[in-house]
Every structure is written in structure tokens, then in C-alpha cells.
BALOBA-1460 file (C-alpha; in Angstrom, 3 decimals):
// residues 367
<rec num="1" residu="x" x="9.721" y="-0.554" z="35.669"/>
<rec num="2" residu="x" x="10.506" y="-2.065" z="39.028"/>
<rec num="3" residu="x" x="7.535" y="-3.539" z="40.826"/>
<rec num="4" residu="x" x="5.227" y="-3.579" z="37.783"/>
<rec num="5" residu="x" x="3.404" y="-6.621" z="36.508"/>
<rec num="6" residu="x" x="2.800" y="-7.625" z="32.925"/>
<rec num="7" residu="x" x="-0.189" y="-9.668" z="31.882"/>
<rec num="8" residu="x" x="-0.082" y="-12.985" z="30.106"/>
<rec num="9" residu="x" x="-2.787" y="-15.345" z="28.932"/>
<rec num="10" residu="x" x="-2.751" y="-17.394" z="32.142"/>
<rec num="11" residu="x" x="-2.198" y="-14.691" z="34.721"/>
<rec num="12" residu="x" x="0.364" y="-12.070" z="35.707"/>
<rec num="13" residu="x" x="3.990" y="-12.193" z="36.658"/>
<rec num="14" residu="x" x="6.185" y="-9.610" z="38.334"/>
<rec num="15" residu="x" x="8.386" y="-7.398" z="36.241"/>
<rec num="16" residu="x" x="11.574" y="-8.794" z="37.751"/>
<rec num="17" residu="x" x="10.855" y="-11.969" z="35.792"/>
<rec num="18" residu="x" x="10.475" y="-9.870" z="32.645"/>
<rec num="19" residu="x" x="13.777" y="-8.155" z="33.368"/>
<rec num="20" residu="x" x="15.410" y="-11.547" z="33.562"/>
<rec num="21" residu="x" x="13.914" y="-12.384" z="30.146"/>
<rec num="22" residu="x" x="14.480" y="-8.984" z="28.573"/>
<rec num="23" residu="x" x="17.690" y="-7.057" z="29.028"/>
<rec num="24" residu="x" x="16.256" y="-3.552" z="28.913"/>
<rec num="25" residu="x" x="19.765" y="-2.252" z="28.316"/>
<rec num="26" residu="x" x="19.409" y="-3.788" z="24.854"/>
<rec num="27" residu="x" x="16.510" y="-1.425" z="24.141"/>
<rec num="28" residu="x" x="18.216" y="1.687" z="22.790"/>
<rec num="29" residu="x" x="15.248" y="3.921" z="21.935"/>
<rec num="30" residu="x" x="14.120" y="6.256" z="24.674"/>
<rec num="31" residu="x" x="10.741" y="6.491" z="22.935"/>
<rec num="32" residu="x" x="10.172" y="2.741" z="23.334"/>
<rec num="33" residu="x" x="11.306" y="2.646" z="26.958"/>
<rec num="34" residu="x" x="9.145" y="5.649" z="27.849"/>
<rec num="35" residu="x" x="6.132" y="4.249" z="26.031"/>
<rec num="36" residu="x" x="6.298" y="0.929" z="27.886"/>
<rec num="37" residu="x" x="6.689" y="2.783" z="31.177"/>
<rec num="38" residu="x" x="3.481" y="4.707" z="30.428"/>
<rec num="39" residu="x" x="1.689" y="1.514" z="29.351"/>
<rec num="40" residu="x" x="2.486" y="-0.097" z="32.692"/>
<rec num="41" residu="x" x="1.776" y="2.937" z="34.847"/>
<rec num="42" residu="x" x="-1.949" y="2.430" z="35.448"/>
<rec num="43" residu="x" x="-2.818" y="-1.165" z="36.345"/>
<rec num="44" residu="x" x="0.656" y="-2.653" z="35.904"/>
<rec num="45" residu="x" x="-0.645" y="-4.883" z="33.118"/>
<rec num="46" residu="x" x="-0.218" y="-4.811" z="29.370"/>
<rec num="47" residu="x" x="-3.066" y="-5.230" z="26.925"/>
<rec num="48" residu="x" x="-2.877" y="-5.409" z="23.154"/>
<rec num="49" residu="x" x="-4.341" y="-1.917" z="22.948"/>
<rec num="50" residu="x" x="-1.515" y="-0.636" z="25.133"/>
<rec num="51" residu="x" x="1.097" y="-2.274" z="22.912"/>
<rec num="52" residu="x" x="-0.508" y="-0.559" z="19.914"/>
<rec num="53" residu="x" x="-0.222" y="2.686" z="21.891"/>
<rec num="54" residu="x" x="3.487" y="1.987" z="22.297"/>
<rec num="55" residu="x" x="3.751" y="1.840" z="18.530"/>
<rec num="56" residu="x" x="1.689" y="5.010" z="18.167"/>
<rec num="57" residu="x" x="3.895" y="6.758" z="20.738"/>
<rec num="58" residu="x" x="7.020" y="5.746" z="18.849"/>
<rec num="59" residu="x" x="5.591" y="7.551" z="15.814"/>
<rec num="60" residu="x" x="4.597" y="10.725" z="17.636"/>
<rec num="61" residu="x" x="7.568" y="12.476" z="16.087"/>
<rec num="62" residu="x" x="6.353" y="11.447" z="12.631"/>
<rec num="63" residu="x" x="8.958" y="8.731" z="12.097"/>
<rec num="64" residu="x" x="9.324" y="5.069" z="12.972"/>
<rec num="65" residu="x" x="13.063" y="4.446" z="12.933"/>
<rec num="66" residu="x" x="14.863" y="1.207" z="12.250"/>
<rec num="67" residu="x" x="16.250" y="1.327" z="15.794"/>
<rec num="68" residu="x" x="12.740" y="1.568" z="17.231"/>
<rec num="69" residu="x" x="11.642" y="-1.420" z="15.146"/>
<rec num="70" residu="x" x="14.730" y="-3.343" z="16.291"/>
<rec num="71" residu="x" x="13.899" y="-2.561" z="19.917"/>
<rec num="72" residu="x" x="10.326" y="-3.737" z="19.486"/>
<rec num="73" residu="x" x="11.712" y="-6.995" z="18.093"/>
<rec num="74" residu="x" x="13.917" y="-7.441" z="21.136"/>
<rec num="75" residu="x" x="10.856" y="-7.172" z="23.331"/>
<rec num="76" residu="x" x="8.647" y="-9.330" z="21.111"/>
<rec num="77" residu="x" x="11.231" y="-12.113" z="20.834"/>
<rec num="78" residu="x" x="12.389" y="-12.269" z="24.438"/>
<rec num="79" residu="x" x="9.291" y="-11.515" z="26.481"/>
<rec num="80" residu="x" x="6.995" y="-14.365" z="27.409"/>
<rec num="81" residu="x" x="4.514" y="-11.950" z="28.895"/>
<rec num="82" residu="x" x="3.358" y="-9.648" z="26.114"/>
<rec num="83" residu="x" x="0.021" y="-10.889" z="24.731"/>
<rec num="84" residu="x" x="0.515" y="-13.339" z="21.907"/>
<rec num="85" residu="x" x="-1.409" y="-11.139" z="19.479"/>
<rec num="86" residu="x" x="0.900" y="-8.217" z="20.265"/>
<rec num="87" residu="x" x="4.024" y="-10.326" z="19.905"/>
<rec num="88" residu="x" x="2.851" y="-11.522" z="16.498"/>
<rec num="89" residu="x" x="2.068" y="-7.962" z="15.437"/>
<rec num="90" residu="x" x="5.545" y="-6.695" z="16.359"/>
<rec num="91" residu="x" x="7.262" y="-9.591" z="14.627"/>
<rec num="92" residu="x" x="5.242" y="-8.915" z="11.495"/>
<rec num="93" residu="x" x="6.271" y="-5.261" z="11.659"/>
<rec num="94" residu="x" x="9.884" y="-6.350" z="11.271"/>
<rec num="95" residu="x" x="9.029" y="-8.632" z="8.342"/>
<rec num="96" residu="x" x="6.978" y="-5.974" z="6.552"/>
<rec num="97" residu="x" x="9.478" y="-3.191" z="7.176"/>
<rec num="98" residu="x" x="12.298" y="-5.296" z="5.751"/>
<rec num="99" residu="x" x="10.343" y="-5.570" z="2.505"/>
<rec num="100" residu="x" x="10.066" y="-1.807" z="2.130"/>
<rec num="101" residu="x" x="13.233" y="-0.276" z="3.578"/>
<rec num="102" residu="x" x="14.577" y="0.440" z="0.114"/>
<rec num="103" residu="x" x="11.837" y="3.053" z="-0.281"/>
<rec num="104" residu="x" x="13.140" y="5.368" z="2.408"/>
<rec num="105" residu="x" x="12.162" y="6.117" z="6.030"/>
<rec num="106" residu="x" x="8.797" y="5.315" z="7.550"/>
<rec num="107" residu="x" x="7.336" y="8.806" z="7.956"/>
<rec num="108" residu="x" x="3.854" y="10.110" z="8.734"/>
<rec num="109" residu="x" x="4.735" y="13.779" z="8.633"/>
<rec num="110" residu="x" x="1.726" y="15.531" z="7.107"/>
<rec num="111" residu="x" x="-1.553" y="16.203" z="8.892"/>
<rec num="112" residu="x" x="-3.323" y="13.945" z="6.366"/>
<rec num="113" residu="x" x="-0.924" y="11.089" z="7.055"/>
<rec num="114" residu="x" x="-1.217" y="11.532" z="10.819"/>
<rec num="115" residu="x" x="-5.008" y="11.436" z="10.676"/>
<rec num="116" residu="x" x="-4.851" y="8.290" z="8.551"/>
<rec num="117" residu="x" x="-2.390" y="6.727" z="11.022"/>
<rec num="118" residu="x" x="-4.777" y="7.475" z="13.897"/>
<rec num="119" residu="x" x="-7.549" y="5.611" z="12.068"/>
<rec num="120" residu="x" x="-5.222" y="2.655" z="11.548"/>
<rec num="121" residu="x" x="-4.030" y="2.529" z="15.161"/>
<rec num="122" residu="x" x="-7.648" y="2.527" z="16.374"/>
<rec num="123" residu="x" x="-8.414" y="-0.281" z="13.915"/>
<rec num="124" residu="x" x="-5.498" y="-2.332" z="15.250"/>
<rec num="125" residu="x" x="-6.751" y="-2.025" z="18.818"/>
<rec num="126" residu="x" x="-10.166" y="-3.452" z="18.017"/>
<rec num="127" residu="x" x="-11.505" y="-6.959" z="17.784"/>
<rec num="128" residu="x" x="-14.909" y="-7.948" z="16.447"/>
<rec num="129" residu="x" x="-16.407" y="-8.789" z="13.087"/>
<rec num="130" residu="x" x="-14.002" y="-9.639" z="10.284"/>
<rec num="131" residu="x" x="-15.352" y="-10.026" z="6.749"/>
<rec num="132" residu="x" x="-11.952" y="-11.204" z="5.476"/>
<rec num="133" residu="x" x="-11.398" y="-14.080" z="7.925"/>
<rec num="134" residu="x" x="-8.128" y="-15.233" z="6.344"/>
<rec num="135" residu="x" x="-6.500" y="-11.815" z="6.645"/>
<rec num="136" residu="x" x="-4.997" y="-10.957" z="10.024"/>
<rec num="137" residu="x" x="-6.224" y="-7.622" z="11.412"/>
<rec num="138" residu="x" x="-2.828" y="-6.519" z="12.668"/>
<rec num="139" residu="x" x="-1.026" y="-7.507" z="9.464"/>
<rec num="140" residu="x" x="-3.542" y="-5.445" z="7.529"/>
<rec num="141" residu="x" x="-2.969" y="-2.575" z="9.967"/>
<rec num="142" residu="x" x="0.825" y="-2.684" z="9.698"/>
<rec num="143" residu="x" x="0.586" y="-2.880" z="5.899"/>
<rec num="144" residu="x" x="-1.743" y="0.125" z="5.826"/>
<rec num="145" residu="x" x="0.508" y="2.108" z="8.144"/>
<rec num="146" residu="x" x="3.497" y="1.522" z="5.879"/>
<rec num="147" residu="x" x="1.501" y="2.419" z="2.767"/>
<rec num="148" residu="x" x="0.179" y="5.629" z="4.290"/>
<rec num="149" residu="x" x="3.800" y="6.443" z="5.077"/>
<rec num="150" residu="x" x="4.915" y="5.710" z="1.515"/>
<rec num="151" residu="x" x="2.386" y="4.621" z="-1.140"/>
<rec num="152" residu="x" x="5.250" y="3.739" z="-3.466"/>
<rec num="153" residu="x" x="5.354" y="0.325" z="-1.792"/>
<rec num="154" residu="x" x="1.915" y="-0.722" z="-3.075"/>
<rec num="155" residu="x" x="2.642" y="-3.867" z="-5.026"/>
<rec num="156" residu="x" x="0.321" y="-6.147" z="-6.954"/>
<rec num="157" residu="x" x="3.022" y="-8.852" z="-6.996"/>
<rec num="158" residu="x" x="1.719" y="-11.626" z="-9.244"/>
<rec num="159" residu="x" x="-1.914" y="-10.640" z="-8.784"/>
<rec num="160" residu="x" x="-3.623" y="-9.342" z="-11.908"/>
<rec num="161" residu="x" x="-4.805" y="-6.066" z="-10.408"/>
<rec num="162" residu="x" x="-2.681" y="-3.432" z="-12.153"/>
<rec num="163" residu="x" x="-5.704" y="-1.191" z="-12.766"/>
<rec num="164" residu="x" x="-6.865" y="-1.101" z="-9.136"/>
<rec num="165" residu="x" x="-3.276" y="-0.680" z="-7.910"/>
<rec num="166" residu="x" x="-2.729" y="2.342" z="-10.159"/>
<rec num="167" residu="x" x="-5.915" y="3.925" z="-8.827"/>
<rec num="168" residu="x" x="-5.149" y="3.106" z="-5.175"/>
<rec num="169" residu="x" x="-1.580" y="4.350" z="-5.581"/>
<rec num="170" residu="x" x="-2.984" y="7.750" z="-6.495"/>
<rec num="171" residu="x" x="-5.598" y="7.676" z="-3.723"/>
<rec num="172" residu="x" x="-3.071" y="6.773" z="-1.021"/>
<rec num="173" residu="x" x="-0.927" y="9.757" z="-1.995"/>
<rec num="174" residu="x" x="-3.743" y="12.259" z="-2.418"/>
<rec num="175" residu="x" x="-6.036" y="11.281" z="0.468"/>
<rec num="176" residu="x" x="-4.374" y="8.792" z="2.827"/>
<rec num="177" residu="x" x="-7.241" y="8.891" z="5.320"/>
<rec num="178" residu="x" x="-9.781" y="8.033" z="2.619"/>
<rec num="179" residu="x" x="-7.522" y="5.173" z="1.523"/>
<rec num="180" residu="x" x="-7.159" y="3.921" z="5.110"/>
<rec num="181" residu="x" x="-10.872" y="4.172" z="5.888"/>
<rec num="182" residu="x" x="-11.704" y="2.361" z="2.648"/>
<rec num="183" residu="x" x="-9.534" y="-0.577" z="3.727"/>
<rec num="184" residu="x" x="-10.822" y="-0.564" z="7.305"/>
<rec num="185" residu="x" x="-14.460" y="-0.519" z="6.217"/>
<rec num="186" residu="x" x="-13.852" y="-3.411" z="3.823"/>
<rec num="187" residu="x" x="-12.321" y="-5.458" z="6.614"/>
<rec num="188" residu="x" x="-14.908" y="-4.644" z="9.286"/>
<rec num="189" residu="x" x="-18.073" y="-4.222" z="7.200"/>
<rec num="190" residu="x" x="-17.415" y="-6.306" z="4.097"/>
<rec num="191" residu="x" x="-17.947" y="-3.319" z="1.809"/>
<rec num="192" residu="x" x="-16.906" y="0.307" z="1.546"/>
<rec num="193" residu="x" x="-17.682" y="3.577" z="-0.158"/>
<rec num="194" residu="x" x="-15.225" y="5.895" z="-1.891"/>
<rec num="195" residu="x" x="-17.160" y="9.076" z="-2.529"/>
<rec num="196" residu="x" x="-19.919" y="7.797" z="-4.824"/>
<rec num="197" residu="x" x="-18.153" y="4.511" z="-5.593"/>
<rec num="198" residu="x" x="-19.463" y="1.479" z="-3.701"/>
<rec num="199" residu="x" x="-17.138" y="-1.520" z="-3.390"/>
<rec num="200" residu="x" x="-18.881" y="-4.752" z="-2.408"/>
<rec num="201" residu="x" x="-16.612" y="-7.769" z="-3.033"/>
<rec num="202" residu="x" x="-17.949" y="-11.293" z="-3.314"/>
<rec num="203" residu="x" x="-17.675" y="-13.970" z="-0.660"/>
<rec num="204" residu="x" x="-15.069" y="-15.806" z="-2.762"/>
<rec num="205" residu="x" x="-12.856" y="-12.749" z="-2.789"/>
<rec num="206" residu="x" x="-13.283" y="-12.217" z="0.942"/>
<rec num="207" residu="x" x="-12.485" y="-15.832" z="1.789"/>
<rec num="208" residu="x" x="-9.133" y="-15.925" z="-0.049"/>
<rec num="209" residu="x" x="-5.718" y="-16.001" z="1.643"/>
<rec num="210" residu="x" x="-3.078" y="-14.477" z="-0.665"/>
<rec num="211" residu="x" x="0.330" y="-16.128" z="-0.323"/>
<rec num="212" residu="x" x="3.261" y="-14.077" z="0.887"/>
<rec num="213" residu="x" x="4.886" y="-11.837" z="-0.061"/>
<rec num="214" residu="x" x="1.557" y="-10.470" z="-1.347"/>
<rec num="215" residu="x" x="0.490" y="-7.815" z="1.145"/>
<rec num="216" residu="x" x="-2.764" y="-8.463" z="2.985"/>
<rec num="217" residu="x" x="-3.678" y="-4.784" z="2.613"/>
<rec num="218" residu="x" x="-2.931" y="-4.744" z="-1.112"/>
<rec num="219" residu="x" x="-5.117" y="-7.799" z="-1.618"/>
<rec num="220" residu="x" x="-7.877" y="-6.384" z="0.578"/>
<rec num="221" residu="x" x="-8.018" y="-3.059" z="-1.244"/>
<rec num="222" residu="x" x="-7.041" y="-3.998" z="-4.793"/>
<rec num="223" residu="x" x="-8.786" y="-7.330" z="-5.211"/>
<rec num="224" residu="x" x="-11.966" y="-6.006" z="-3.591"/>
<rec num="225" residu="x" x="-12.139" y="-3.143" z="-6.068"/>
<rec num="226" residu="x" x="-11.504" y="-5.425" z="-9.034"/>
<rec num="227" residu="x" x="-13.962" y="-8.083" z="-7.856"/>
<rec num="228" residu="x" x="-16.689" y="-5.574" z="-7.075"/>
<rec num="229" residu="x" x="-16.412" y="-4.074" z="-10.557"/>
<rec num="230" residu="x" x="-16.471" y="-7.417" z="-12.384"/>
<rec num="231" residu="x" x="-19.866" y="-8.284" z="-13.804"/>
<rec num="232" residu="x" x="-18.998" y="-11.631" z="-15.381"/>
<rec num="233" residu="x" x="-16.786" y="-13.459" z="-12.894"/>
<rec num="234" residu="x" x="-15.373" y="-13.274" z="-9.384"/>
<rec num="235" residu="x" x="-11.861" y="-12.027" z="-8.828"/>
<rec num="236" residu="x" x="-10.947" y="-14.425" z="-6.040"/>
<rec num="237" residu="x" x="-7.270" y="-15.408" z="-6.325"/>
<rec num="238" residu="x" x="-3.956" y="-13.953" z="-7.451"/>
<rec num="239" residu="x" x="-4.113" y="-16.187" z="-10.518"/>
<rec num="240" residu="x" x="-7.169" y="-14.426" z="-11.927"/>
<rec num="241" residu="x" x="-6.541" y="-12.091" z="-14.863"/>
<rec num="242" residu="x" x="-7.198" y="-8.353" z="-14.767"/>
<rec num="243" residu="x" x="-6.011" y="-7.420" z="-18.237"/>
<rec num="244" residu="x" x="-9.641" y="-6.639" z="-19.013"/>
<rec num="245" residu="x" x="-9.619" y="-3.490" z="-16.837"/>
<rec num="246" residu="x" x="-10.856" y="-0.695" z="-19.074"/>
<rec num="247" residu="x" x="-9.696" y="2.887" z="-18.891"/>
<rec num="248" residu="x" x="-13.359" y="3.879" z="-18.915"/>
<rec num="249" residu="x" x="-13.712" y="1.956" z="-15.640"/>
<rec num="250" residu="x" x="-10.774" y="3.834" z="-14.179"/>
<rec num="251" residu="x" x="-12.311" y="7.122" z="-15.280"/>
<rec num="252" residu="x" x="-15.393" y="6.234" z="-13.243"/>
<rec num="253" residu="x" x="-13.272" y="5.255" z="-10.228"/>
<rec num="254" residu="x" x="-11.455" y="8.584" z="-10.256"/>
<rec num="255" residu="x" x="-14.599" y="10.630" z="-10.827"/>
<rec num="256" residu="x" x="-16.709" y="8.842" z="-8.221"/>
<rec num="257" residu="x" x="-13.875" y="9.024" z="-5.678"/>
<rec num="258" residu="x" x="-13.819" y="12.815" z="-6.021"/>
<rec num="259" residu="x" x="-11.105" y="13.577" z="-8.562"/>
<rec num="260" residu="x" x="-11.968" y="16.368" z="-10.955"/>
<rec num="261" residu="x" x="-11.257" y="17.297" z="-14.577"/>
<rec num="262" residu="x" x="-10.849" y="13.655" z="-15.557"/>
<rec num="263" residu="x" x="-10.012" y="12.996" z="-19.220"/>
<rec num="264" residu="x" x="-8.947" y="9.948" z="-21.138"/>
<rec num="265" residu="x" x="-7.911" y="8.632" z="-24.509"/>
<rec num="266" residu="x" x="-8.262" y="4.925" z="-25.170"/>
<rec num="267" residu="x" x="-7.409" y="2.976" z="-28.289"/>
<rec num="268" residu="x" x="-7.553" y="-0.638" z="-27.212"/>
<rec num="269" residu="x" x="-5.970" y="-2.030" z="-30.361"/>
<rec num="270" residu="x" x="-4.362" y="1.066" z="-31.929"/>
<rec num="271" residu="x" x="-1.433" y="2.909" z="-30.402"/>
<rec num="272" residu="x" x="-1.567" y="6.629" z="-29.696"/>
<rec num="273" residu="x" x="-0.076" y="9.483" z="-31.678"/>
<rec num="274" residu="x" x="2.885" y="11.781" z="-31.172"/>
<rec num="275" residu="x" x="0.735" y="14.764" z="-30.208"/>
<rec num="276" residu="x" x="-0.711" y="12.725" z="-27.317"/>
<rec num="277" residu="x" x="2.704" y="13.010" z="-25.661"/>
<rec num="278" residu="x" x="2.372" y="16.810" z="-25.600"/>
<rec num="279" residu="x" x="-1.125" y="16.505" z="-24.119"/>
<rec num="280" residu="x" x="0.008" y="14.193" z="-21.341"/>
<rec num="281" residu="x" x="3.055" y="16.322" z="-20.553"/>
<rec num="282" residu="x" x="0.865" y="19.395" z="-20.065"/>
<rec num="283" residu="x" x="-1.302" y="17.534" z="-17.570"/>
<rec num="284" residu="x" x="1.732" y="16.097" z="-15.790"/>
<rec num="285" residu="x" x="3.281" y="19.534" z="-15.313"/>
<rec num="286" residu="x" x="-0.078" y="20.771" z="-13.956"/>
<rec num="287" residu="x" x="0.038" y="18.151" z="-11.160"/>
<rec num="288" residu="x" x="-2.508" y="15.652" z="-12.478"/>
<rec num="289" residu="x" x="-2.365" y="11.927" z="-11.768"/>
<rec num="290" residu="x" x="-1.658" y="10.147" z="-15.035"/>
<rec num="291" residu="x" x="-2.377" y="6.506" z="-15.834"/>
<rec num="292" residu="x" x="-0.888" y="4.983" z="-18.984"/>
<rec num="293" residu="x" x="-2.269" y="1.889" z="-20.654"/>
<rec num="294" residu="x" x="0.615" y="0.080" z="-22.339"/>
<rec num="295" residu="x" x="1.633" y="-3.285" z="-23.644"/>
<rec num="296" residu="x" x="3.957" y="-4.899" z="-21.096"/>
<rec num="297" residu="x" x="6.536" y="-5.534" z="-23.828"/>
<rec num="298" residu="x" x="7.529" y="-1.915" z="-23.263"/>
<rec num="299" residu="x" x="8.980" y="-2.831" z="-19.855"/>
<rec num="300" residu="x" x="11.670" y="-5.279" z="-20.912"/>
<rec num="301" residu="x" x="14.800" y="-4.824" z="-23.028"/>
<rec num="302" residu="x" x="14.229" y="-8.120" z="-24.821"/>
<rec num="303" residu="x" x="10.759" y="-7.146" z="-26.049"/>
<rec num="304" residu="x" x="10.610" y="-3.341" z="-26.067"/>
<rec num="305" residu="x" x="11.498" y="-3.166" z="-29.753"/>
<rec num="306" residu="x" x="8.967" y="-5.773" z="-30.816"/>
<rec num="307" residu="x" x="5.510" y="-5.074" z="-32.245"/>
<rec num="308" residu="x" x="2.407" y="-5.234" z="-30.062"/>
<rec num="309" residu="x" x="-1.291" y="-5.373" z="-30.842"/>
<rec num="310" residu="x" x="-3.129" y="-4.217" z="-27.716"/>
<rec num="311" residu="x" x="-2.752" y="-2.688" z="-24.277"/>
<rec num="312" residu="x" x="-2.493" y="-5.231" z="-21.449"/>
<rec num="313" residu="x" x="-0.978" y="-3.366" z="-18.499"/>
<rec num="314" residu="x" x="-1.561" y="-0.138" z="-16.557"/>
<rec num="315" residu="x" x="1.189" y="2.035" z="-15.042"/>
<rec num="316" residu="x" x="1.535" y="5.494" z="-13.472"/>
<rec num="317" residu="x" x="3.580" y="8.181" z="-15.211"/>
<rec num="318" residu="x" x="6.265" y="9.537" z="-12.847"/>
<rec num="319" residu="x" x="8.067" y="12.001" z="-15.112"/>
<rec num="320" residu="x" x="7.436" y="14.068" z="-18.200"/>
<rec num="321" residu="x" x="7.861" y="12.144" z="-21.438"/>
<rec num="322" residu="x" x="11.092" y="13.539" z="-22.845"/>
<rec num="323" residu="x" x="12.051" y="13.538" z="-26.534"/>
<rec num="324" residu="x" x="15.625" y="14.459" z="-27.427"/>
<rec num="325" residu="x" x="16.342" y="14.084" z="-31.096"/>
<rec num="326" residu="x" x="15.049" y="10.649" z="-31.996"/>
<rec num="327" residu="x" x="15.286" y="9.306" z="-28.441"/>
<rec num="328" residu="x" x="12.442" y="9.100" z="-25.933"/>
<rec num="329" residu="x" x="12.635" y="8.598" z="-22.173"/>
<rec num="330" residu="x" x="10.245" y="8.570" z="-19.231"/>
<rec num="331" residu="x" x="9.807" y="7.039" z="-15.793"/>
<rec num="332" residu="x" x="6.857" y="5.077" z="-14.472"/>
<rec num="333" residu="x" x="5.543" y="3.335" z="-11.368"/>
<rec num="334" residu="x" x="4.621" y="-0.339" z="-11.622"/>
<rec num="335" residu="x" x="5.004" y="-3.325" z="-9.281"/>
<rec num="336" residu="x" x="6.349" y="-1.037" z="-6.517"/>
<rec num="337" residu="x" x="9.131" y="0.234" z="-8.781"/>
<rec num="338" residu="x" x="8.886" y="3.966" z="-8.231"/>
<rec num="339" residu="x" x="10.899" y="5.359" z="-11.123"/>
<rec num="340" residu="x" x="11.235" y="2.501" z="-13.576"/>
<rec num="341" residu="x" x="12.969" y="3.878" z="-16.669"/>
<rec num="342" residu="x" x="11.543" y="3.530" z="-20.144"/>
<rec num="343" residu="x" x="13.380" y="2.387" z="-22.192"/>
<rec num="344" residu="x" x="15.306" y="-0.160" z="-20.147"/>
<rec num="345" residu="x" x="18.725" y="0.954" z="-18.825"/>
<rec num="346" residu="x" x="21.553" y="1.047" z="-21.386"/>
<rec num="347" residu="x" x="19.112" y="0.927" z="-24.300"/>
<rec num="348" residu="x" x="17.521" y="3.527" z="-26.538"/>
<rec num="349" residu="x" x="14.041" y="3.927" z="-27.937"/>
<rec num="350" residu="x" x="12.585" y="6.168" z="-30.598"/>
<rec num="351" residu="x" x="9.271" y="7.981" z="-30.117"/>
<rec num="352" residu="x" x="7.696" y="5.614" z="-32.653"/>
<rec num="353" residu="x" x="9.006" y="2.654" z="-30.655"/>
<rec num="354" residu="x" x="7.263" y="3.981" z="-27.546"/>
<rec num="355" residu="x" x="4.046" y="4.710" z="-29.392"/>
<rec num="356" residu="x" x="4.021" y="1.110" z="-30.632"/>
<rec num="357" residu="x" x="3.241" y="0.033" z="-27.043"/>
<rec num="358" residu="x" x="1.135" y="2.987" z="-25.779"/>
<rec num="359" residu="x" x="-2.629" y="2.561" z="-26.073"/>
<rec num="360" residu="x" x="-4.256" y="5.071" z="-23.791"/>
<rec num="361" residu="x" x="-4.211" y="7.317" z="-20.749"/>
<rec num="362" residu="x" x="-6.342" y="8.741" z="-17.953"/>
<rec num="363" residu="x" x="-5.577" y="12.107" z="-16.360"/>
<rec num="364" residu="x" x="-7.248" y="13.267" z="-13.141"/>
<rec num="365" residu="x" x="-6.771" y="16.317" z="-10.922"/>
<rec num="366" residu="x" x="-6.295" y="15.360" z="-7.233"/>
<rec num="367" residu="x" x="-8.689" y="16.695" z="-4.656"/>
């Protein structure tokens, strides 16, 4: 990079100053070194868009490795010449990646994922109108990129949006570009369309700043859906309650978004029957997305054997529901736990014990 210049807010400086600040020998990834060389090859300056291109280039092979993220941190932390916005973006990438490393590598391997990633990279390059002024564009972009890579990291945290998260979890797997465009349109236009479903969140929802570690993208997408579908009150903070999400609402979300052969069973105050397990298992084995409405007592060893009176939580079924003798077992997704076992580890549960806390389901065939 000898002889190049790198831009800063108050002018340009020669690369030899950058080399004094950054020991390029500490940058181990050839992809990062080559990408910065390309970024500097035209006008010898760096813009934020070019730094985003560095990130895109690092993912050309479909993977963003931990070494590449480490190298980007070296540059972000030691260079005084990368635009401040870009520095902040790269530092946030490290923070966000650390939260999700337990879920496996950051991959965008399929054509659907790559198309979604292209939409996100273009979004991160832009400036302009922002209808969620307390959400940072690049944080939203990084969050979306990670979720397109692995939707298992969607996490409602303490926000009461289990229904929207279950729906978006399915959407991010089945159509990552639709999921990404939905989020981008919300951010840049203040509303979005999913097939025939229009999401138009209130000003209160759009003006909220969720505290970390709540993901900006999860708030943007999940809270907007919940708020837009509420007729009686605004959903405008993580403290608002979403236990009122109805399975009939979720049926409409799936159908309007383009899912087909959508069916449901919903007994708000009466648990389901043993033959409903056979029904759900048939749909699971056929590749359908399956939402279960449960009472949250089912999730904890201290309460799983208690009685319950209504469904108050929504989860995604991640395994067939197995019955062996008088013992039942299954795995679910909730709160970014991909394969949470039911019953809790080192405990047992009878089919009747499970049915005590199971109040309904939605099944939908992906498109």
C-alpha cells in the first residue's frame, strides 16, 4: 500500500503514517489485505462504502472467519484514518459476533443467503432517511447479516415478542432476502410489506431505543410486526407484554407472507389431546414450520410438573415429539436456544404432563 492516502474527516494523510499506526503484519487474512488494497487502488482514499466492500469481499467465499473479524478489529482500533462511521461498524461487528459464536460459523453459502447479503451490504453503504432514528444503520446491517447467516440467533431477550420472533425465525430460514428487505424497508421507509401483509409501526415504536444486548434488528423487525398488529395499544418498549398474540394472528402472518397449507389448532384455556401429537409429527416430517403455543412452565424443571391454565408463550418445534413408554421428549427453539430439550435435562415427563402445558399449534408449508 506504499504511496496511498487514506481519507479522514479533516483531510488526507499518507499511508506511511497509517503503517506506523497499523502493523500490517498483524493482519493475517489475505482476503482483508487484498480487499484494502483494492479499496485504495482508485483515488487512494477510503470511504465508508469502500470499507463495506472490504467486508463484502471478505465474505465472497461464503464465510466470515473469526480471523477476518480479528483483523478488521486490528484496523478499526489502531487506524486514525478510517472514517469514524466505518470504525464504529467494525467494532460493533466484533461485539455482535461474540454474542453469536456459539451458534457456529458465519456462513452465507446458499444463493438465497448471498442475495440477502447483497441487499444488506447495499443498505449499509447508504445514508438518508431513517424512520428508526435511535437505531444505528450499520448495527442493524451487521445484525441482519448475522441473522441471514444463521437465523437461530434471533432472540427476543426480555421483549415480549415471542409470537413475532417465531414467525420471523421461520421467514429468515425460508426466504432470507424477504426477511432482509422487510427490515430494510422498515428502517428506510417506516413501513414494509410481506406478501400481502402490511407492517406499519407507530411513531412510539419507531422512536424507541432497546437496551443492549437486545439486537437492533430483532427490535426493528419483531416489535414493528407486533406493534402494527395491535389494535388497542402501542408496542413501544421491551417491557410491553405480548402474551396476547393469538395463533389466529400468526396464521394470517404465515398466509399473507406466502406460506401455504396453513393449519392450526388453538385451545386458549384447554390443553390439547394425545392425537394432536401424531398430527404435528406428520407435519414436522413433511417439512412444515411448526409453532407451538405453550405455558412457559413447561420450560423449567421447577415448574414443568405443575398445573397450568392457559397458553402464554410461543416456541418453534425443532424435533418430532417422541413418546417412549410413558416418557415424552422433544426439542424446541425459544430465546435463541436452538434445541432446548423438553423436559429439562435429567428429568422425565409423561405425555399427560406435556399436554398439561400445550395449548395449540400452527403448521405452515414453506415457500
